C-alpha positions as CSV (number, residue, x, y, z in Angstrom):
1,M,0.2,0.0,0.1
2,T,1.6,3.1,-0.8
3,W,-0.1,7.1,-1.6
4,D,-2.3,8.1,-4.4
5,H,0.5,10.7,-6.7
6,P,2.6,9.4,-9.1
7,R,5.4,9.9,-7.4
8,G,4.1,7.8,-4.7
9,Y,3.3,5.1,-6.8
10,D,4.8,5.0,-10.1
11,P,8.5,4.1,-8.8
12,L,7.4,1.6,-6.5
13,A,5.3,0.1,-9.5
14,A,8.7,-0.1,-12.1
15,A,10.5,-1.1,-9.0
16,A,7.9,-4.2,-8.5
17,R,8.6,-5.1,-11.9
18,E,11.9,-4.9,-12.2
19,W,12.2,-6.9,-8.7
20,A,9.8,-9.7,-10.5
21,A,12.0,-9.6,-13.6
22,R,15.4,-10.5,-11.3
23,T,13.7,-12.7,-8.5
24,G,10.2,-13.6,-9.6
25,V,8.4,-12.7,-6.8
26,E,5.8,-10.4,-7.5
27,I,4.3,-7.4,-5.8
28,A,1.4,-5.5,-6.7
29,W,0.9,-2.0,-5.1
30,D,-2.6,-0.2,-4.3
31,R,-2.4,3.1,-3.2
32,R,-4.7,5.5,-0.9
33,S,-5.3,9.2,-1.1
34,L,-2.9,11.7,0.4
35,Q,-5.2,13.0,3.0
36,D,-6.0,8.9,4.0
37,F,-2.3,8.6,3.7
38,E,-1.2,10.7,6.5
39,S,-4.5,9.7,9.1
40,Y,-5.8,6.1,8.4
41,P,-4.8,3.9,10.8
42,V,-1.5,1.6,10.1
43,E,-2.2,-1.6,11.5
44,E,-5.8,-2.0,9.5
45,L,-3.8,-2.0,6.7
46,A,-0.6,-4.1,8.2
47,R,-3.4,-6.8,8.1
48,A,-4.1,-6.3,4.7
49,Y,-0.4,-5.5,3.3
50,D,2.8,-6.9,3.5
51,L,4.6,-3.6,2.5
52,I,3.0,-0.5,3.6
53,V,4.6,3.2,2.8
54,I,4.5,5.2,6.1
55,D,5.3,8.7,7.4
56,H,7.9,9.0,9.8
57,P,5.4,10.3,12.6
58,H,3.4,6.7,12.7
59,V,6.5,5.3,13.8
60,G,5.6,5.4,17.7
61,Q,1.8,3.9,17.5
62,V,3.0,1.2,15.0
63,A,5.7,0.3,17.4
64,A,3.4,0.3,20.2
65,E,0.5,-1.9,18.4
66,G,3.2,-4.2,17.1
67,A,1.7,-3.8,13.9
68,L,5.4,-3.5,11.9
69,L,8.5,-5.7,12.0
70,P,11.4,-3.8,12.7
71,L,14.2,-4.2,9.6
72,D,17.3,-4.2,11.8
73,G,17.9,-8.2,12.1
74,L,15.7,-9.0,9.7
75,A,16.6,-6.8,6.2
76,D,20.9,-7.6,5.5
77,D,23.3,-5.7,8.0
78,A,25.1,-4.1,5.6
79,A,22.1,-2.8,3.5
80,L,20.9,-1.4,6.5
81,A,24.4,1.0,6.7
82,A,24.5,1.6,3.7
83,I,21.0,3.3,4.0
84,A,21.9,5.1,6.8
85,A,24.9,6.5,5.4
86,G,23.1,7.9,2.2
87,S,20.1,9.6,4.4
88,V,19.3,12.8,3.0
89,G,19.3,14.8,6.5
90,G,17.0,12.9,9.5
91,S,15.4,10.4,6.9
92,Y,16.7,7.4,8.2
93,D,16.9,8.5,11.3
94,S,13.4,9.2,11.7
95,Y,12.0,5.9,11.1
96,H,14.4,4.7,14.2
97,W,12.8,4.3,17.5
98,Q,13.0,2.7,20.7
99,G,16.3,1.0,19.3
100,R,14.9,-0.4,16.3
101,Q,14.5,0.4,12.5
102,W,10.6,0.5,11.7
103,A,11.0,1.6,8.3
104,L,13.6,2.4,4.9
105,P,13.7,5.7,3.7
106,I,12.6,5.8,0.3
107,D,11.3,9.8,-0.4
108,A,13.5,12.5,1.2
109,A,11.0,15.8,1.7
110,A,10.3,18.9,3.7
111,Q,9.0,22.3,3.3
112,V,10.9,24.2,0.5
113,Q,10.5,27.2,-1.2
114,A,8.7,26.5,-5.0
115,W,8.9,29.8,-7.8
116,V,7.8,30.3,-11.4
117,P,11.2,31.4,-13.9
118,D,8.7,33.1,-16.0
119,R,6.7,34.9,-12.9
120,I,9.6,35.7,-10.9
121,D,13.5,36.5,-11.4
122,G,14.1,34.1,-9.2
123,P,13.4,32.6,-5.5
124,V,12.5,34.9,-2.7
125,S,15.4,35.3,-0.5
126,D,13.7,37.0,3.1
127,W,10.4,37.7,4.5
128,A,9.6,41.3,3.6
129,E,9.8,40.1,0.2
130,V,7.6,37.4,0.8
131,L,4.9,39.5,3.0
132,R,4.9,42.1,0.0
133,L,4.4,39.6,-2.9
134,A,1.6,38.0,-1.1
135,E,-0.1,41.8,-0.8
136,E,-0.1,42.0,-4.4
137,G,-1.5,38.2,-4.9
138,R,1.4,36.9,-6.2
139,L,2.2,34.7,-3.7
140,T,0.5,31.6,-1.4
141,I,1.0,28.8,0.7
142,P,-0.8,25.3,1.8
143,L,-3.2,26.5,5.0
144,R,-5.5,22.7,4.6
145,A,-4.4,21.1,7.6
146,P,-1.9,19.6,9.0
147,H,-0.4,22.2,6.6
148,A,-0.6,25.3,8.6
149,L,0.7,23.7,11.5
150,M,3.6,22.2,9.5
151,S,4.6,25.7,8.6
152,L,4.9,26.8,12.3
153,F,7.3,24.2,12.7
154,T,9.0,25.6,9.5
155,L,9.0,29.2,10.9
156,C,10.1,28.6,14.2
157,G,13.2,26.4,12.6
158,L,13.8,29.9,10.6
159,D,13.7,32.3,13.7
160,G,15.8,29.9,15.3
161,I,13.3,28.5,17.6
162,V,13.3,24.8,18.5
163,P,10.6,22.9,19.8
164,D,11.2,20.2,21.6
165,P,8.9,17.0,21.2
166,A,10.2,15.5,24.8
167,A,9.3,18.5,26.2
168,E,5.8,18.9,28.6
169,H,5.5,21.9,26.7
170,L,6.0,21.6,22.8
171,F,6.6,24.9,21.9
172,P,8.6,27.5,23.8
173,A,7.3,30.8,24.2
174,E,8.9,32.4,21.8
175,A,7.2,30.6,19.0
176,A,4.5,33.2,19.8
177,S,6.6,35.0,17.2
178,A,6.8,32.5,13.9
179,C,3.1,32.3,15.0
180,R,2.2,35.9,13.9
181,H,4.6,36.2,11.3
182,L,2.0,32.6,10.1
183,Q,-0.6,35.0,11.0
184,D,0.8,37.7,8.8
185,L,1.1,36.2,5.6
186,A,-2.3,34.0,6.6
187,D,-3.9,37.2,6.5
188,R,-2.4,37.9,3.4
189,V,-3.2,35.3,1.0
190,G,-6.7,33.8,-0.7
191,A,-9.0,32.7,1.7
192,D,-8.5,29.5,-0.5
193,A,-5.7,28.5,1.0
194,W,-6.9,27.0,3.8
195,G,-8.6,24.4,1.2
196,H,-5.1,24.1,-0.3
197,D,-2.5,21.1,0.2
198,P,0.7,21.3,-1.6
199,I,-0.6,19.3,-4.1
200,A,-3.2,21.7,-5.0
201,V,-0.7,24.9,-4.6
202,L,1.3,23.6,-7.1
203,D,-1.4,22.4,-9.3
204,A,-2.2,25.9,-9.1
205,M,1.3,27.6,-9.6
206,A,1.3,25.3,-12.7
207,D,-1.5,26.8,-14.3
208,P,-0.9,28.6,-17.3
209,T,-2.8,31.7,-16.4
210,S,-2.2,31.5,-12.9
211,P,-0.5,34.9,-11.1
212,V,1.1,32.7,-8.4
213,A,5.0,33.4,-8.6
214,V,5.9,32.3,-5.7
215,A,4.9,29.6,-2.6
216,P,7.7,30.1,0.1
217,L,6.4,26.9,2.1
218,T,5.3,24.0,0.4
219,Y,6.6,20.3,0.7
220,G,8.5,20.0,-2.8
221,Y,7.3,17.5,-4.8
222,V,10.0,16.9,-7.4
223,S,7.4,16.3,-10.9
224,Y,6.3,19.7,-10.8
225,S,9.9,20.5,-12.0
226,R,9.6,18.3,-15.3
227,P,8.0,19.6,-18.3
228,V,4.2,18.5,-18.5
229,A,2.2,19.8,-22.0
230,G,0.0,22.2,-21.2
231,A,1.3,22.7,-17.7
232,T,3.9,25.2,-16.4
233,A,7.5,23.8,-15.1
234,I,8.2,25.0,-11.7
235,R,11.4,24.8,-9.9
236,F,12.2,25.1,-6.2
237,A,14.5,26.4,-4.1
238,D,16.1,26.8,-0.1
239,L,13.4,28.4,2.4
240,P,13.8,32.1,1.9
241,L,15.4,33.7,5.2
242,L,14.3,34.9,8.2
243,G,15.9,35.0,11.9
244,T,18.9,32.6,12.0
245,G,20.2,33.4,8.4
246,R,20.1,29.8,7.0
247,P,16.8,27.9,6.0
248,T,16.9,25.7,9.2
249,G,14.0,23.9,10.7
250,S,11.9,22.9,7.9
251,A,9.3,20.2,9.1
252,L,10.7,17.4,7.5
253,G,8.2,14.9,5.7
254,G,9.0,11.8,2.9
255,T,8.3,8.3,3.3
256,G,9.4,5.6,4.3
257,I,8.8,1.7,3.3
258,A,7.3,-1.0,5.8
259,I,6.8,-4.3,6.8
260,S,3.9,-5.7,8.3
261,A,4.4,-8.2,11.3
262,W,1.3,-10.2,9.7
263,C,3.7,-11.1,6.4
264,K,4.0,-14.6,5.6
265,S,7.1,-14.0,3.5
266,P,9.4,-11.2,5.9
267,G,12.6,-12.3,4.0
268,E,11.3,-11.2,1.0
269,A,9.6,-7.9,1.5
270,A,12.6,-7.2,3.7
271,A,15.3,-7.8,0.9
272,F,12.9,-5.6,-1.5
273,A,12.6,-2.9,1.1
274,A,16.2,-2.7,1.1
275,W,17.2,-3.3,-2.5
276,V,14.1,-0.6,-3.4
277,A,16.1,1.8,-0.9
278,G,19.7,1.2,-1.9
279,A,22.1,4.0,-3.7
280,G,22.0,2.1,-7.3
281,V,18.0,2.1,-7.5
282,Q,17.3,5.0,-6.1
283,R,19.5,6.8,-8.3
284,G,18.3,5.1,-10.9
285,L,15.3,3.5,-12.0
286,Y,13.4,5.2,-8.8
287,A,14.1,8.6,-10.0
288,A,14.0,7.6,-14.1
289,A,10.1,6.6,-12.7
290,G,9.3,9.7,-11.4
291,G,10.0,9.4,-7.7
292,Q,11.7,11.8,-5.3
293,P,14.6,10.0,-3.9
294,G,15.3,9.6,-0.3
295,H,19.4,8.6,-0.7
296,A,21.6,11.1,-1.0
297,D,23.4,9.7,-3.9
298,A,20.4,10.5,-6.1
299,W,20.2,13.9,-4.8
300,A,23.7,14.9,-5.7
301,D,24.1,12.9,-9.2
302,D,24.4,14.9,-12.2
303,E,22.0,12.9,-14.5
304,V,19.0,13.1,-11.8
305,N,19.4,16.9,-11.1
306,A,19.9,17.3,-15.1
307,A,16.7,15.9,-15.7
308,T,14.5,18.2,-12.6
309,Q,15.6,21.6,-12.9
310,D,18.2,20.6,-10.2
311,F,15.7,20.0,-8.0
312,Y,17.8,18.0,-5.5
313,R,20.8,20.5,-5.3
314,A,18.5,23.4,-4.9
315,T,17.0,22.2,-1.9
316,R,19.6,20.1,-0.2
317,A,20.2,22.9,2.1
318,T,16.5,22.9,3.5
319,L,16.5,19.1,3.7
320,D,20.0,18.5,6.2
321,A,18.4,20.9,8.0
322,A,15.0,20.2,8.3
323,W,13.4,19.5,12.0
324,L,12.3,16.1,12.9
325,R,8.4,16.1,14.1
326,P,7.1,14.2,17.6
327,R,6.4,10.5,16.6
328,H,5.3,8.8,20.0
329,H,2.4,7.1,20.4
330,G,-0.3,9.9,20.3
331,Y,1.4,12.7,18.6
332,M,-0.9,11.6,14.9
333,A,-4.1,12.6,16.5
334,Y,-2.7,15.5,18.2
335,Q,-1.3,17.2,14.6
336,Q,-4.9,16.9,12.9
337,A,-6.2,18.4,16.0
338,A,-3.4,21.1,16.4
339,S,-3.9,22.1,13.5
340,E,-7.6,22.7,13.5
341,R,-6.7,25.0,16.5
342,L,-4.1,27.0,15.1
343,E,-6.7,27.7,12.1
344,R,-9.3,28.5,14.2
345,G,-7.1,30.7,16.1
346,L,-5.2,32.4,13.1
347,R,-8.6,32.9,10.9
348,R,-10.4,35.2,14.1
349,N,-7.1,36.9,14.6
350,E,-6.5,34.9,18.2
351,A,-3.4,36.7,20.2
352,A,-0.3,34.2,19.4
353,D,0.8,33.7,22.5
354,S,-2.6,32.2,23.4
355,I,-2.5,30.2,20.4
356,V,0.6,28.8,21.3
357,A,-0.7,28.3,25.0
358,A,-3.3,26.6,23.4
359,L,-1.1,24.1,21.2
360,N,0.8,23.6,24.7
361,A,-2.0,22.1,27.1
362,M,-3.6,20.1,24.1
363,Y,0.3,18.5,23.2
364,R,0.7,17.7,27.3
365,T,-2.6,15.4,27.0
366,T,-0.7,13.5,24.6
């Protein structure tokens, strides 16, 4: 089971065909919507599927429920070490929980900046320019849950504020500054941003008639950087700078491949998982089939970058300095509820310190 987007499905389908040709083992991939992928109980999927693509905030829950098999001790040790060494930012470590490895990164992502060359000279460099373009109607961001919360996380990092997943208060008091930055931007972008996820924002930007030149906080999608008939190609860049002067603290995304605890052929599943997450497949077949690799060899590869307008090199600094979201059992419910609470606060112009206090009170209950 994977998620229903060419980036999530096509490279795995291509890898399954190659794997069958090599080994005779057939793997059939199904897919769910992105919204369903982010919220559907992994245990229910694990009872129906051998291999499951997950995102890292689920690992505390799946470890507690016993829904997945840890990869360490199941996959080849040397293969795991090589995948770990090739991690883009914290992608590999994001699936490590309580001493075990619950998935292998096959896709690396974080909030980065998207821009359209025909509509602006280059990526936005600072926050003042972000606000000016928003006022002109030339800039937007996705605010549909959970993306407003992801932007708050990212703005904390850019402002030199580090949320602490292990603390009782996730957000330090200084996070009110980042919340005010988000409020300023949310007030300036169109109301339709509240219904948009990153795919909707990028689809709108790819429309040749769109005036939107920049999305300064959106998850990168390499597929939009490739020329497509009737669509405008989008370029990607590191985040605009704020307080720290560095593109730090972007909310890490991406996906990993995991194995169900009910899998009847765990050895074969682990062999495929390690192969598809390895350097050779990631920079070759996986990238060529429209994937967004999780291995650093692909991100540094000349051919991979040439085919995507330097998508990988242009955003690598942001990925390497990205922030790891909480992963404890209970976080996923918090992520949705906190996003909805943040939206209510922003839309009614609630004081930023009051919003942060509410988000922290909710976090304590998890």
